[in-house]
C-alpha positions in Angstrom: -11.6 -38.7 36.5 -14.3 -41.2 35.5 -15.4 -38.8 32.7 -12.2 -39.2 31.1 -11.7 -42.9 31.6 -15.4 -43.3 29.8 -13.7 -41.4 27.1 -10.8 -43.1 26.4 -12.8 -46.9 26.6 -15.0 -45.2 24.4 -12.7 -43.7 21.8 -12.4 -45.4 18.5 -10.9 -44.7 14.8 -14.5 -44.9 13.4 -15.8 -43.2 16.4 -13.4 -39.8 15.8 -13.7 -40.8 12.2 -17.5 -39.9 12.4 -17.4 -37.4 14.4 -14.7 -35.5 12.4 -16.6 -35.8 9.3 -19.9 -35.1 10.7 -18.3 -31.2 12.3 -16.1 -30.9 8.5 -19.6 -31.3 6.4 -21.3 -29.3 9.3 -18.8 -26.5 9.2 -18.5 -26.6 5.5 -22.3 -26.6 4.3 -23.5 -23.3 5.2 -20.2 -21.3 5.4 -20.5 -19.9 2.1 -24.2 -18.4 3.0 -22.5 -17.3 6.7 -20.1 -15.4 4.4 -22.8 -14.8 1.7 -24.9 -12.8 4.4 -21.7 -10.8 5.7 -21.5 -9.5 2.0 -24.8 -9.0 1.8 -25.3 -6.9 5.1 -22.0 -4.4 4.4 -19.9 -6.0 7.0 -16.1 -5.1 6.8 -13.6 -8.2 6.3 -12.9 -8.0 10.4 -16.4 -8.0 11.0 -17.5 -11.0 8.8 -14.1 -13.1 10.2 -15.5 -11.9 14.3 -18.9 -13.4 13.0 -17.8 -16.4 11.6 -15.8 -17.0 14.5 -18.6 -16.2 17.3 -20.4 -18.8 15.0 -18.0 -21.3 15.2 -17.1 -21.0 18.8 -20.9 -21.1 20.3 -21.8 -23.8 17.9 -18.3 -26.2 19.3 -18.4 -25.1 23.1 -22.5 -25.3 23.5 -21.7 -28.7 21.9 -19.2 -29.3 24.3 -20.7 -29.3 27.0 -24.6 -30.9 26.2 -22.1 -33.3 24.9 -20.5 -33.9 28.1 -23.4 -33.4 30.2 -25.8 -35.7 28.7 -22.8 -38.4 27.9 -24.1 -38.5 24.4 -23.2 -37.2 21.3 -24.6 -33.8 20.7 -23.7 -31.2 17.5 -25.1 -28.0 17.5 -25.4 -26.4 14.1 -27.8 -23.1 12.5 -30.3 -23.3 10.8 -29.0 -23.4 7.1 -33.2 -22.7 5.8 -33.4 -19.8 8.1 -29.9 -18.0 7.6 -30.5 -18.3 3.9 -34.0 -16.5 4.7 -32.2 -14.0 6.9 -29.7 -13.4 4.2 -32.1 -12.9 1.7 -34.6 -10.5 3.5 -31.7 -8.7 4.8 -30.3 -7.8 1.4 -33.7 -7.3 0.2 -34.9 -5.5 2.7 -31.9 -3.2 4.1 -31.6 -4.2 6.8 -28.9 -3.7 9.7 -26.7 -5.9 11.0 -27.8 -5.5 14.5 -31.5 -6.2 13.2 -30.6 -9.5 11.6 -28.6 -10.3 15.1 -32.0 -9.3 16.7 -33.5 -12.0 14.4 -31.6 -14.5 14.8 -31.5 -13.6 18.9 -35.3 -13.7 18.9 -35.8 -17.5 16.8 -33.1 -18.9 18.6 -35.0 -18.2 22.1 -38.4 -19.4 20.2 -37.2 -22.7 18.9 -35.3 -23.1 22.5 -38.7 -21.8 24.0 -40.4 -24.8 21.7 -38.2 -27.5 22.5 -38.3 -27.4 26.4 -42.2 -27.3 25.9 -42.5 -30.0 23.9 -44.5 -27.7 21.2 -41.7 -28.0 18.5 -43.0 -31.6 17.6 -46.6 -30.6 17.8 -46.5 -27.6 15.9 -44.0 -29.4 12.8 -46.3 -32.5 13.0 -49.3 -30.5 11.3 -47.2 -29.1 8.4 -47.7 -31.6 5.8 -44.2 -32.6 4.5 -44.8 -31.4 0.2 -45.2 -27.7 2.3 -42.2 -28.1 4.3 -39.9 -29.1 1.5 -41.4 -26.7 -0.8 -40.6 -23.6 1.7 -37.4 -25.3 2.2 -37.0 -25.6 -1.3 -38.1 -21.6 -2.0 -35.6 -20.2 0.5 -32.4 -22.0 -0.8 -33.2 -22.1 -4.3 -31.5 -18.2 -4.9 -28.5 -19.5 -3.2 -27.7 -22.6 -5.3 -28.8 -20.5 -8.5 -26.2 -17.7 -7.3 -23.5 -20.4 -8.3 -24.3 -21.0 -11.5 -24.6 -16.6 -11.9 -21.5 -16.4 -10.6 -20.1 -19.0 -13.0 -19.2 -16.5 -15.7 -17.4 -13.9 -13.7 -14.8 -17.2 -12.1 -14.9 -19.8 -14.4 -12.3 -21.7 -13.1 -12.8 -21.8 -9.1 -16.8 -21.8 -9.5 -16.9 -24.5 -12.6 -14.3 -26.7 -10.5 -16.4 -26.7 -7.1 -19.6 -27.6 -9.5 -17.0 -30.8 -10.7 -16.2 -31.8 -7.7 -18.8 -31.6 -6.2 -20.6 -33.7 -8.6 -18.0 -36.0 -9.2 -17.6 -36.3 -4.9 -20.8 -36.7 -4.6 -20.9 -40.2 -6.9 -17.5 -41.5 -5.4 -17.1 -39.7 -2.3 -20.4 -38.7 -1.1 -20.0 -38.1 2.2 -16.5 -35.9 1.6 -18.2 -33.7 -1.7 -18.5 -30.6 0.6 -15.6 -30.2 1.7 -13.7 -31.3 -1.3 -16.0 -28.4 -3.2 -14.9 -25.8 -0.5 -11.7 -26.9 -0.6 -11.2 -27.5 -4.1 -12.9 -23.6 -4.6 -10.7 -21.8 -1.9 -7.6 -23.7 -3.5 -8.7 -22.6 -7.4 -9.3 -18.7 -6.1 -6.1 -18.4 -4.7 -4.4 -20.3 -7.9 -6.4 -17.7 -9.8 -5.8 -14.9 -8.3 -10.0 -14.2 -7.3 -9.7 -14.9 -3.5 -11.1 -11.4 -2.5 -13.9 -11.2 -5.4 
């Protein structure tokens, strides 16, 4: 009972807002990569929905359990660069869904071992920041450029998303990614390009 009393006592409008923004931005920032990876793997609509739902359930439940256990905010997420790397390799090498899931499970086990043993900090400390940034840019660049490649096929939806994102970075930076996602979904529905 004391945990619930602590939760009620510590809850505030700013804490709830900060948590909500963190969750929305975290969820919205990589959903495009996940859906794009599913498309590149040739998954059906039902398989894609199942994959996305499974990811979000795992993230939310593990985050809630760890937050409850440690009495501190813990937000779980997937690695966006890792998702981008596996998605691009899957498309280039013709990997199957089971192989991609196996790669994710293996990488999760390795990251867990590195984190629990403390080796993660020692390993990452040896990587020069410029090299780490270059690796990240190399993995994410094809996905960023994909938006511009899609612009001629869906100028209203993609152009609207880009406009909302760029405007949002200036006027409401915290909400720029969710706003761009909402704009893209709305414009796609309005122009009839939702399934493309």
